[in-house]
C-alpha positions, 0 to 999 in steps of 0.5 A: 805879025809880032813887032820886033823890039829895036835895040840901040847902041849906048853911043847912038843913045848918047849922040841922040841926047846930045842933039838936044843938050848940046846942039840945041835941037827940040826934043820933038824934032830930034826924035822925029829925025832919028825915027824914035819915040819922044818919051824914049829920047827924053829918058836918054836925055834924063839919063845922060844928065844924071850920069854927067852929074855923077849918078850911076844909073841902074841900067846900062850907062851912057857915059864912058866914066859911068860905064867904067864905074859899073864894070868896076862895081860888078867886079867888086861884087864878083870878088866879094862873092869869091872871098865869101866862098873862100872864107867858108871853104877855109872854115870848113877845112879848119873844122875837118882838121880839128876833127881829125886831131881829136 
C-alpha cells in the first residue's frame, strides 16, 4: 500500500508555528500533539519567521501580507508577458503595413 501525502492549509501551518513562537510550546511537544513531523514544524517556523522579517518565500506564503505580495508579483509577471506579446504583435503589424506601402 502506498502512503498518501498529507497536505496542510496555510492557516494550519501558521497556527502550528505560532504554538512554538507565541505560546512557547516546545517544537517536539507541538509536533507530537499535532501529529506532524518535527522537521516539518521547524520548516514552518523558519518560514514564518522569515516572512515576518519581510522575506518573500519561494513556496506558498504563510502570512497574509506575503500571500498578497506573491499574488501581486504573479500578476506583474503575467502583465509583463502580455506587454511583450503586444509589443511583438505591434512590430509585426507595422512591418506588414510598411511592406504594403512599398
